[in-house]
Backbone as a chain_set.jsonl record, in Angstrom:
{"seq": "XXXXXXXXXXXXXXXXXXXXXXXXXXXXXXXXXXXXXXXXXXXXXXXXXXXXXXXXXXXXXXXXXXXXX", "coords": {"N": [[-12.591, 11.926, 15.457], [-9.673, 9.739, 15.185], [-8.924, 6.427, 14.414], [-7.18, 3.466, 14.514], [-6.921, 0.591, 12.643], [-6.482, -3.049, 11.764], [-6.036, -3.465, 8.203], [-8.441, -4.372, 5.807], [-10.286, -6.051, 3.0], [-11.743, -4.195, 1.925], [-10.163, -1.925, 2.128], [-8.161, -2.123, 0.349], [-8.059, -0.349, -2.272], [-7.531, 2.305, -1.023], [-5.08, 1.768, 0.177], [-3.398, 1.105, -2.018], [-3.467, 3.541, -3.363], [-2.407, 5.171, -1.78], [0.152, 4.241, -1.14], [1.232, 4.191, -3.809], [1.138, 6.869, -4.531], [2.912, 7.955, -2.514], [5.167, 6.714, -2.81], [6.07, 7.615, -5.47], [6.369, 10.278, -5.076], [8.153, 10.365, -3.1], [10.526, 9.204, -4.301], [10.786, 10.416, -6.833], [12.912, 12.226, -7.798], [14.935, 10.581, -7.72], [14.662, 8.075, -9.152], [13.944, 6.95, -12.323], [11.089, 7.445, -14.274], [9.863, 5.212, -15.677], [11.19, 3.251, -13.89], [9.744, 3.65, -11.315], [7.182, 3.013, -12.493], [7.348, 0.378, -12.763], [8.032, -0.757, -10.051], [5.742, 0.147, -8.891], [3.747, -1.542, -10.074], [4.474, -3.854, -9.5], [4.489, -4.108, -6.539], [2.628, -2.554, -5.486], [0.135, -3.172, -6.697], [-3.271, -3.988, -6.877], [-4.25, -6.727, -6.651], [-1.91, -8.201, -5.179], [-1.913, -6.379, -2.916], [-4.469, -7.131, -1.884], [-4.147, -9.718, -1.172], [-2.077, -9.35, 0.9], [-3.404, -8.025, 2.777], [-5.234, -9.849, 3.285], [-3.782, -12.079, 4.583], [-1.647, -12.883, 7.567], [1.621, -13.144, 8.984], [4.345, -14.313, 11.169], [6.397, -12.947, 10.3], [5.213, -10.966, 8.72], [2.811, -8.757, 9.512], [0.908, -7.427, 8.108], [-1.123, -4.696, 6.685], [-1.853, -1.614, 8.309], [-4.681, 0.752, 8.677], [-5.371, 4.284, 9.107], [-8.46, 5.514, 10.166], [-10.829, 8.147, 10.065], [-13.374, 8.749, 12.059]], "CA": [[-11.641, 10.762, 15.757], [-8.995, 8.665, 14.262], [-9.063, 5.105, 14.816], [-6.222, 2.575, 14.0], [-7.089, -0.899, 12.824], [-5.863, -3.773, 10.718], [-6.627, -3.206, 7.06], [-9.375, -5.459, 5.165], [-10.323, -5.907, 1.65], [-12.535, -2.906, 1.697], [-9.205, -0.957, 2.281], [-6.98, -1.956, -0.905], [-7.926, 0.862, -3.086], [-6.847, 3.24, -0.643], [-3.926, 1.625, 0.243], [-2.691, 0.983, -3.318], [-3.416, 4.701, -3.926], [-1.524, 5.915, -0.589], [1.405, 3.774, -1.379], [1.658, 4.688, -4.976], [1.908, 8.316, -4.79], [4.06, 8.271, -1.61], [6.579, 6.189, -3.39], [6.391, 8.379, -6.563], [6.797, 11.523, -4.291], [9.47, 10.143, -2.291], [11.614, 8.833, -5.183], [10.762, 11.064, -8.146], [13.931, 12.94, -8.297], [16.045, 9.571, -7.554], [14.669, 6.899, -10.154], [13.077, 7.203, -13.655], [9.48, 7.239, -14.288], [9.884, 3.592, -15.857], [11.534, 2.22, -12.786], [8.888, 3.711, -10.593], [5.821, 2.205, -12.641], [7.41, -0.994, -12.448], [8.035, -1.045, -8.628], [4.363, 0.352, -8.378], [3.068, -2.528, -10.691], [5.06, -5.124, -8.665], [4.373, -4.027, -5.112], [1.309, -1.934, -5.158], [-1.102, -3.692, -7.496], [-4.399, -4.494, -5.946], [-4.249, -8.267, -6.202], [-0.781, -8.265, -4.314], [-2.388, -5.79, -1.672], [-5.406, -7.822, -1.263], [-3.449, -10.757, -0.542], [-1.299, -8.819, 1.972], [-4.432, -7.795, 3.663], [-5.807, -10.877, 3.916], [-2.956, -12.991, 5.588], [-0.519, -12.101, 8.18], [2.307, -14.183, 9.481], [5.105, -13.66, 12.141], [7.115, -12.029, 9.627], [4.568, -9.754, 7.945], [1.913, -8.529, 10.332], [-0.088, -6.911, 7.407], [-1.407, -3.333, 6.726], [-3.029, -1.087, 9.201], [-5.095, 1.849, 8.367], [-6.084, 5.09, 9.983], [-9.648, 5.89, 9.504], [-11.305, 9.138, 10.733], [-14.907, 8.36, 12.185]], "C": [[-11.043, 9.761, 15.085], [-8.92, 7.332, 15.001], [-8.094, 4.461, 13.967], [-6.898, 1.164, 14.038], [-6.418, -1.761, 11.439], [-6.585, -3.633, 9.231], [-7.64, -4.583, 6.391], [-9.581, -5.28, 3.728], [-10.864, -4.731, 1.042], [-11.387, -1.687, 1.541], [-8.063, -0.825, 1.134], [-7.081, -1.036, -1.657], [-7.129, 1.831, -2.593], [-5.387, 3.132, -0.477], [-2.836, 1.601, -1.037], [-2.523, 2.492, -3.899], [-2.296, 5.407, -3.052], [0.092, 5.522, -1.03], [2.207, 4.1, -2.586], [2.111, 5.978, -5.06], [2.999, 8.717, -3.567], [5.126, 7.817, -2.197], [7.093, 6.978, -4.59], [6.811, 9.579, -5.718], [8.079, 11.484, -3.612], [10.684, 9.978, -3.439], [11.743, 9.509, -6.777], [11.869, 11.636, -8.9], [15.202, 11.874, -7.92], [15.963, 8.713, -8.849], [13.997, 7.452, -11.352], [11.848, 6.834, -13.382], [9.127, 5.728, -14.647], [10.051, 2.73, -14.753], [10.462, 2.252, -11.641], [7.555, 2.962, -10.856], [6.018, 0.749, -12.677], [7.404, -1.417, -11.205], [6.386, -0.941, -8.371], [3.489, -0.942, -8.961], [3.332, -3.813, -9.821], [4.493, -5.345, -7.107], [2.941, -3.612, -4.62], [0.179, -2.253, -6.005], [-2.187, -4.26, -6.542], [-4.579, -5.681, -5.406], [-3.152, -8.562, -5.262], [-1.666, -7.821, -2.896], [-3.537, -6.379, -1.147], [-4.771, -8.987, -0.721], [-2.577, -10.484, 0.647], [-2.062, -8.646, 3.013], [-4.996, -8.964, 4.079], [-4.989, -12.127, 4.745], [-2.092, -12.133, 6.423], [0.165, -13.439, 8.62], [3.221, -13.565, 10.631], [5.825, -12.675, 11.55], [6.626, -10.849, 9.06], [3.245, -9.722, 8.675], [0.565, -7.709, 9.519], [-0.175, -5.225, 7.329], [-2.281, -3.083, 7.584], [-3.585, 0.318, 8.376], [-5.556, 2.847, 9.389], [-7.214, 5.698, 9.411], [-10.204, 7.015, 10.662], [-12.785, 9.05, 10.832], [-15.393, 9.766, 12.568]], "O": [[-11.696, 8.942, 14.437], [-8.857, 7.317, 16.23], [-8.058, 4.771, 12.776], [-7.333, 0.628, 15.057], [-5.988, -1.257, 10.402], [-7.814, -3.715, 9.229], [-7.329, -5.742, 6.663], [-9.024, -4.311, 3.211], [-10.572, -4.304, -0.075], [-11.649, -0.649, 0.932], [-7.299, 0.125, 0.959], [-5.957, -0.616, -1.932], [-6.201, 2.308, -3.245], [-4.573, 3.993, -0.81], [-1.677, 2.012, -0.98], [-1.658, 2.743, -4.737], [-1.417, 6.107, -3.555], [1.003, 6.332, -1.202], [3.427, 4.267, -2.598], [3.203, 6.295, -5.53], [3.794, 9.649, -3.683], [6.136, 8.518, -2.139], [8.302, 7.07, -4.801], [8.023, 9.752, -5.846], [8.906, 12.394, -3.569], [11.703, 10.665, -3.354], [12.555, 9.195, -7.647], [11.974, 11.656, -10.126], [16.349, 12.315, -7.839], [16.95, 8.587, -9.574], [13.469, 8.556, -11.22], [11.499, 6.076, -12.477], [8.262, 5.101, -14.036], [9.372, 1.725, -14.543], [10.198, 1.22, -11.024], [6.886, 2.418, -9.977], [5.076, -0.042, -12.632], [6.805, -2.475, -11.014], [5.801, -1.819, -7.738], [2.546, -1.329, -8.27], [2.466, -4.638, -9.529], [4.154, -6.415, -6.601], [2.28, -4.105, -3.706], [-0.779, -1.481, -5.963], [-1.909, -4.925, -5.544], [-4.912, -5.931, -4.247], [-3.525, -9.321, -4.368], [-2.02, -8.612, -2.022], [-3.727, -6.213, 0.058], [-5.008, -9.146, 0.477], [-2.35, -11.43, 1.401], [-1.675, -8.985, 4.131], [-5.256, -9.098, 5.275], [-5.576, -12.969, 5.424], [-1.811, -10.963, 6.161], [-0.396, -14.534, 8.658], [2.951, -12.439, 11.051], [5.957, -11.587, 12.112], [7.321, -9.85, 8.879], [2.507, -10.685, 8.467], [-0.498, -7.426, 10.073], [0.681, -4.548, 7.899], [-3.258, -3.788, 7.836], [-2.881, 0.845, 7.515], [-6.075, 2.451, 10.433], [-7.139, 6.332, 8.359], [-10.068, 6.845, 11.873], [-13.464, 9.246, 9.824], [-16.589, 9.969, 12.78]]}, "num_chains": 1, "name": "protein.A"}
């Protein structure tokens, strides 16, 4: 059974991994590796993702995760 829930600090490592791999797979033929590395560092670093799972606003609902139970 798969459940969907709002992400917490325990999910940060997985979010970083999925977002990084997805971004690279999607854009590898469009952008340079250097650019992809820069984007990964800026948007998918553990500190930023932790901040984003720790807060939500009207404009940012946060991350959600699908968990197999």
